[in-house]
mmCIF file of the C-alpha atoms, coordinates in Angstrom:
data_MODEL
# 
_entry.id   MODEL 
# 
loop_
_atom_site.group_PDB 
_atom_site.id 
_atom_site.type_symbol 
_atom_site.label_atom_id 
_atom_site.label_alt_id 
_atom_site.label_comp_id 
_atom_site.label_asym_id 
_atom_site.label_entity_id 
_atom_site.label_seq_id 
_atom_site.pdbx_PDB_ins_code 
_atom_site.Cartn_x 
_atom_site.Cartn_y 
_atom_site.Cartn_z 
_atom_site.occupancy 
_atom_site.B_iso_or_equiv 
_atom_site.pdbx_formal_charge 
_atom_site.auth_seq_id 
_atom_site.auth_comp_id 
_atom_site.auth_asym_id 
_atom_site.auth_atom_id 
_atom_site.pdbx_PDB_model_num 
ATOM 1   C CA . UNK A 1 1   ? 185.512 60.200 107.559 1.00 0.00 ? 1   UNK A CA 1 
ATOM 2   C CA . UNK A 1 2   ? 186.756 59.952 110.917 1.00 0.00 ? 2   UNK A CA 1 
ATOM 3   C CA . UNK A 1 3   ? 183.470 58.886 113.136 1.00 0.00 ? 3   UNK A CA 1 
ATOM 4   C CA . UNK A 1 4   ? 183.702 55.471 114.819 1.00 0.00 ? 4   UNK A CA 1 
ATOM 5   C CA . UNK A 1 5   ? 182.202 52.765 113.692 1.00 0.00 ? 5   UNK A CA 1 
ATOM 6   C CA . UNK A 1 6   ? 180.525 51.938 117.361 1.00 0.00 ? 6   UNK A CA 1 
ATOM 7   C CA . UNK A 1 7   ? 181.088 54.857 119.938 1.00 0.00 ? 7   UNK A CA 1 
ATOM 8   C CA . UNK A 1 8   ? 180.198 57.580 117.552 1.00 0.00 ? 8   UNK A CA 1 
ATOM 9   C CA . UNK A 1 9   ? 177.496 56.483 114.752 1.00 0.00 ? 9   UNK A CA 1 
ATOM 10  C CA . UNK A 1 10  ? 176.035 53.305 117.437 1.00 0.00 ? 10  UNK A CA 1 
ATOM 11  C CA . UNK A 1 11  ? 176.433 50.830 115.288 1.00 0.00 ? 11  UNK A CA 1 
ATOM 12  C CA . UNK A 1 12  ? 176.514 46.595 116.481 1.00 0.00 ? 12  UNK A CA 1 
ATOM 13  C CA . UNK A 1 13  ? 178.027 44.124 115.954 1.00 0.00 ? 13  UNK A CA 1 
ATOM 14  C CA . UNK A 1 14  ? 174.800 42.726 114.404 1.00 0.00 ? 14  UNK A CA 1 
ATOM 15  C CA . UNK A 1 15  ? 175.055 46.178 111.796 1.00 0.00 ? 15  UNK A CA 1 
ATOM 16  C CA . UNK A 1 16  ? 179.293 45.291 110.870 1.00 0.00 ? 16  UNK A CA 1 
ATOM 17  C CA . UNK A 1 17  ? 178.050 41.828 110.558 1.00 0.00 ? 17  UNK A CA 1 
ATOM 18  C CA . UNK A 1 18  ? 175.252 42.651 107.322 1.00 0.00 ? 18  UNK A CA 1 
ATOM 19  C CA . UNK A 1 19  ? 177.661 45.412 106.188 1.00 0.00 ? 19  UNK A CA 1 
ATOM 20  C CA . UNK A 1 20  ? 180.757 43.357 106.189 1.00 0.00 ? 20  UNK A CA 1 
ATOM 21  C CA . UNK A 1 21  ? 178.233 40.817 104.186 1.00 0.00 ? 21  UNK A CA 1 
ATOM 22  C CA . UNK A 1 22  ? 176.736 43.351 101.882 1.00 0.00 ? 22  UNK A CA 1 
ATOM 23  C CA . UNK A 1 23  ? 180.103 44.553 100.780 1.00 0.00 ? 23  UNK A CA 1 
ATOM 24  C CA . UNK A 1 24  ? 181.286 41.276 100.196 1.00 0.00 ? 24  UNK A CA 1 
ATOM 25  C CA . UNK A 1 25  ? 178.298 41.059 97.913  1.00 0.00 ? 25  UNK A CA 1 
ATOM 26  C CA . UNK A 1 26  ? 179.514 43.519 95.510  1.00 0.00 ? 26  UNK A CA 1 
ATOM 27  C CA . UNK A 1 27  ? 182.550 42.953 92.909  1.00 0.00 ? 27  UNK A CA 1 
ATOM 28  C CA . UNK A 1 28  ? 183.919 46.116 92.851  1.00 0.00 ? 28  UNK A CA 1 
ATOM 29  C CA . UNK A 1 29  ? 184.254 46.558 96.488  1.00 0.00 ? 29  UNK A CA 1 
ATOM 30  C CA . UNK A 1 30  ? 187.136 44.366 98.301  1.00 0.00 ? 30  UNK A CA 1 
ATOM 31  C CA . UNK A 1 31  ? 185.910 41.791 100.837 1.00 0.00 ? 31  UNK A CA 1 
ATOM 32  C CA . UNK A 1 32  ? 185.816 43.398 104.867 1.00 0.00 ? 32  UNK A CA 1 
ATOM 33  C CA . UNK A 1 33  ? 186.307 40.720 107.564 1.00 0.00 ? 33  UNK A CA 1 
ATOM 34  C CA . UNK A 1 34  ? 184.223 42.016 111.138 1.00 0.00 ? 34  UNK A CA 1 
ATOM 35  C CA . UNK A 1 35  ? 187.718 41.161 112.259 1.00 0.00 ? 35  UNK A CA 1 
ATOM 36  C CA . UNK A 1 36  ? 188.643 44.295 110.008 1.00 0.00 ? 36  UNK A CA 1 
ATOM 37  C CA . UNK A 1 37  ? 186.318 46.846 111.616 1.00 0.00 ? 37  UNK A CA 1 
ATOM 38  C CA . UNK A 1 38  ? 186.445 46.030 114.591 1.00 0.00 ? 38  UNK A CA 1 
ATOM 39  C CA . UNK A 1 39  ? 190.769 46.401 114.335 1.00 0.00 ? 39  UNK A CA 1 
ATOM 40  C CA . UNK A 1 40  ? 189.970 50.269 111.865 1.00 0.00 ? 40  UNK A CA 1 
ATOM 41  C CA . UNK A 1 41  ? 186.607 51.296 113.430 1.00 0.00 ? 41  UNK A CA 1 
ATOM 42  C CA . UNK A 1 42  ? 186.596 54.674 111.059 1.00 0.00 ? 42  UNK A CA 1 
ATOM 43  C CA . UNK A 1 43  ? 186.429 54.318 107.428 1.00 0.00 ? 43  UNK A CA 1 
ATOM 44  C CA . UNK A 1 44  ? 190.090 56.675 106.881 1.00 0.00 ? 44  UNK A CA 1 
ATOM 45  C CA . UNK A 1 45  ? 191.485 53.439 108.379 1.00 0.00 ? 45  UNK A CA 1 
ATOM 46  C CA . UNK A 1 46  ? 189.925 50.415 106.930 1.00 0.00 ? 46  UNK A CA 1 
ATOM 47  C CA . UNK A 1 47  ? 190.350 52.339 103.595 1.00 0.00 ? 47  UNK A CA 1 
ATOM 48  C CA . UNK A 1 48  ? 194.136 53.373 103.664 1.00 0.00 ? 48  UNK A CA 1 
ATOM 49  C CA . UNK A 1 49  ? 196.721 50.598 102.868 1.00 0.00 ? 49  UNK A CA 1 
ATOM 50  C CA . UNK A 1 50  ? 197.097 47.679 104.788 1.00 0.00 ? 50  UNK A CA 1 
ATOM 51  C CA . UNK A 1 51  ? 200.077 46.503 106.382 1.00 0.00 ? 51  UNK A CA 1 
ATOM 52  C CA . UNK A 1 52  ? 200.109 42.867 107.449 1.00 0.00 ? 52  UNK A CA 1 
ATOM 53  C CA . UNK A 1 53  ? 202.552 41.201 110.344 1.00 0.00 ? 53  UNK A CA 1 
ATOM 54  C CA . UNK A 1 54  ? 203.593 38.046 108.127 1.00 0.00 ? 54  UNK A CA 1 
ATOM 55  C CA . UNK A 1 55  ? 204.239 35.647 111.461 1.00 0.00 ? 55  UNK A CA 1 
ATOM 56  C CA . UNK A 1 56  ? 208.230 34.231 111.354 1.00 0.00 ? 56  UNK A CA 1 
ATOM 57  C CA . UNK A 1 57  ? 207.167 29.917 111.408 1.00 0.00 ? 57  UNK A CA 1 
ATOM 58  C CA . UNK A 1 58  ? 209.242 28.274 114.888 1.00 0.00 ? 58  UNK A CA 1 
ATOM 59  C CA . UNK A 1 59  ? 211.927 25.673 113.323 1.00 0.00 ? 59  UNK A CA 1 
ATOM 60  C CA . UNK A 1 60  ? 211.145 21.372 113.452 1.00 0.00 ? 60  UNK A CA 1 
ATOM 61  C CA . UNK A 1 61  ? 213.228 21.993 116.700 1.00 0.00 ? 61  UNK A CA 1 
ATOM 62  C CA . UNK A 1 62  ? 211.342 24.021 118.665 1.00 0.00 ? 62  UNK A CA 1 
ATOM 63  C CA . UNK A 1 63  ? 207.845 22.415 117.231 1.00 0.00 ? 63  UNK A CA 1 
ATOM 64  C CA . UNK A 1 64  ? 209.433 19.259 118.343 1.00 0.00 ? 64  UNK A CA 1 
ATOM 65  C CA . UNK A 1 65  ? 209.822 20.247 121.737 1.00 0.00 ? 65  UNK A CA 1 
ATOM 66  C CA . UNK A 1 66  ? 206.624 22.043 122.300 1.00 0.00 ? 66  UNK A CA 1 
ATOM 67  C CA . UNK A 1 67  ? 204.802 18.239 121.129 1.00 0.00 ? 67  UNK A CA 1 
ATOM 68  C CA . UNK A 1 68  ? 207.031 16.535 123.303 1.00 0.00 ? 68  UNK A CA 1 
ATOM 69  C CA . UNK A 1 69  ? 205.997 18.808 126.354 1.00 0.00 ? 69  UNK A CA 1 
ATOM 70  C CA . UNK A 1 70  ? 202.734 18.129 125.862 1.00 0.00 ? 70  UNK A CA 1 
ATOM 71  C CA . UNK A 1 71  ? 203.045 14.570 125.274 1.00 0.00 ? 71  UNK A CA 1 
ATOM 72  C CA . UNK A 1 72  ? 204.738 14.564 128.779 1.00 0.00 ? 72  UNK A CA 1 
ATOM 73  C CA . UNK A 1 73  ? 202.060 17.339 130.439 1.00 0.00 ? 73  UNK A CA 1 
ATOM 74  C CA . UNK A 1 74  ? 198.891 14.459 129.245 1.00 0.00 ? 74  UNK A CA 1 
ATOM 75  C CA . UNK A 1 75  ? 200.618 11.867 130.784 1.00 0.00 ? 75  UNK A CA 1 
ATOM 76  C CA . UNK A 1 76  ? 201.817 13.503 134.462 1.00 0.00 ? 76  UNK A CA 1 
ATOM 77  C CA . UNK A 1 77  ? 198.146 14.541 134.240 1.00 0.00 ? 77  UNK A CA 1 
ATOM 78  C CA . UNK A 1 78  ? 197.189 10.991 134.076 1.00 0.00 ? 78  UNK A CA 1 
ATOM 79  C CA . UNK A 1 79  ? 199.052 9.500  136.387 1.00 0.00 ? 79  UNK A CA 1 
ATOM 80  C CA . UNK A 1 80  ? 198.009 12.048 138.696 1.00 0.00 ? 80  UNK A CA 1 
ATOM 81  C CA . UNK A 1 81  ? 194.598 11.238 138.429 1.00 0.00 ? 81  UNK A CA 1 
ATOM 82  C CA . UNK A 1 82  ? 194.498 8.042  137.892 1.00 0.00 ? 82  UNK A CA 1 
ATOM 83  C CA . UNK A 1 83  ? 196.802 8.107  141.746 1.00 0.00 ? 83  UNK A CA 1 
ATOM 84  C CA . UNK A 1 84  ? 194.493 9.994  143.048 1.00 0.00 ? 84  UNK A CA 1 
ATOM 85  C CA . UNK A 1 85  ? 191.282 7.939  142.376 1.00 0.00 ? 85  UNK A CA 1 
ATOM 86  C CA . UNK A 1 86  ? 193.219 5.005  143.429 1.00 0.00 ? 86  UNK A CA 1 
ATOM 87  C CA . UNK A 1 87  ? 193.667 6.923  146.753 1.00 0.00 ? 87  UNK A CA 1 
ATOM 88  C CA . UNK A 1 88  ? 189.776 7.409  146.559 1.00 0.00 ? 88  UNK A CA 1 
ATOM 89  C CA . UNK A 1 89  ? 188.694 3.874  145.347 1.00 0.00 ? 89  UNK A CA 1 
ATOM 90  C CA . UNK A 1 90  ? 190.931 2.667  148.423 1.00 0.00 ? 90  UNK A CA 1 
ATOM 91  C CA . UNK A 1 91  ? 189.356 4.592  151.155 1.00 0.00 ? 91  UNK A CA 1 
ATOM 92  C CA . UNK A 1 92  ? 185.596 4.363  149.926 1.00 0.00 ? 92  UNK A CA 1 
ATOM 93  C CA . UNK A 1 93  ? 186.115 0.259  150.561 1.00 0.00 ? 93  UNK A CA 1 
ATOM 94  C CA . UNK A 1 94  ? 187.864 1.064  153.352 1.00 0.00 ? 94  UNK A CA 1 
ATOM 95  C CA . UNK A 1 95  ? 184.601 1.328  155.349 1.00 0.00 ? 95  UNK A CA 1 
ATOM 96  C CA . UNK A 1 96  ? 182.094 -1.658 155.859 1.00 0.00 ? 96  UNK A CA 1 
ATOM 97  C CA . UNK A 1 97  ? 178.738 0.253  156.990 1.00 0.00 ? 97  UNK A CA 1 
ATOM 98  C CA . UNK A 1 98  ? 176.709 1.019  154.182 1.00 0.00 ? 98  UNK A CA 1 
ATOM 99  C CA . UNK A 1 99  ? 175.803 4.541  154.698 1.00 0.00 ? 99  UNK A CA 1 
ATOM 100 C CA . UNK A 1 100 ? 179.345 4.971  155.800 1.00 0.00 ? 100 UNK A CA 1 
ATOM 101 C CA . UNK A 1 101 ? 180.852 3.970  152.467 1.00 0.00 ? 101 UNK A CA 1 
ATOM 102 C CA . UNK A 1 102 ? 177.420 6.031  150.838 1.00 0.00 ? 102 UNK A CA 1 
ATOM 103 C CA . UNK A 1 103 ? 178.362 8.836  152.022 1.00 0.00 ? 103 UNK A CA 1 
ATOM 104 C CA . UNK A 1 104 ? 182.377 8.800  151.548 1.00 0.00 ? 104 UNK A CA 1 
ATOM 105 C CA . UNK A 1 105 ? 181.880 8.229  147.809 1.00 0.00 ? 105 UNK A CA 1 
ATOM 106 C CA . UNK A 1 106 ? 179.592 11.174 147.333 1.00 0.00 ? 106 UNK A CA 1 
ATOM 107 C CA . UNK A 1 107 ? 182.706 13.329 149.274 1.00 0.00 ? 107 UNK A CA 1 
ATOM 108 C CA . UNK A 1 108 ? 185.190 12.476 147.667 1.00 0.00 ? 108 UNK A CA 1 
ATOM 109 C CA . UNK A 1 109 ? 183.081 12.476 144.050 1.00 0.00 ? 109 UNK A CA 1 
ATOM 110 C CA . UNK A 1 110 ? 182.540 16.112 145.045 1.00 0.00 ? 110 UNK A CA 1 
ATOM 111 C CA . UNK A 1 111 ? 186.120 16.803 146.038 1.00 0.00 ? 111 UNK A CA 1 
ATOM 112 C CA . UNK A 1 112 ? 187.362 15.144 142.791 1.00 0.00 ? 112 UNK A CA 1 
ATOM 113 C CA . UNK A 1 113 ? 184.641 16.949 140.884 1.00 0.00 ? 113 UNK A CA 1 
ATOM 114 C CA . UNK A 1 114 ? 186.606 20.497 142.852 1.00 0.00 ? 114 UNK A CA 1 
ATOM 115 C CA . UNK A 1 115 ? 189.424 19.184 142.206 1.00 0.00 ? 115 UNK A CA 1 
ATOM 116 C CA . UNK A 1 116 ? 188.175 18.623 138.231 1.00 0.00 ? 116 UNK A CA 1 
# 
């Protein structure tokens, strides 16, 4: 009853997934998810009555502020990316030699990729 599924009994995630699937097919047994198995890794803790925490919903004001901040971050990131690309294009096109343009393009592309 108190043996740990993983540590004491040698079960792994695949065995416990099969256990959950087979248990869900039995109409006289309550369904058990793999999340329940990880939260309650013994038979005793799995059989104990569940105490569920109810998340408190956020207010409409907090919801709107979160969305507005996400939009502002997206716009700021987009502006910064466009500005860096513009500076890179100006730096690459400032050269007149084909080899120098190629080398600048490769250098800027690599730096931009690492920056992203």
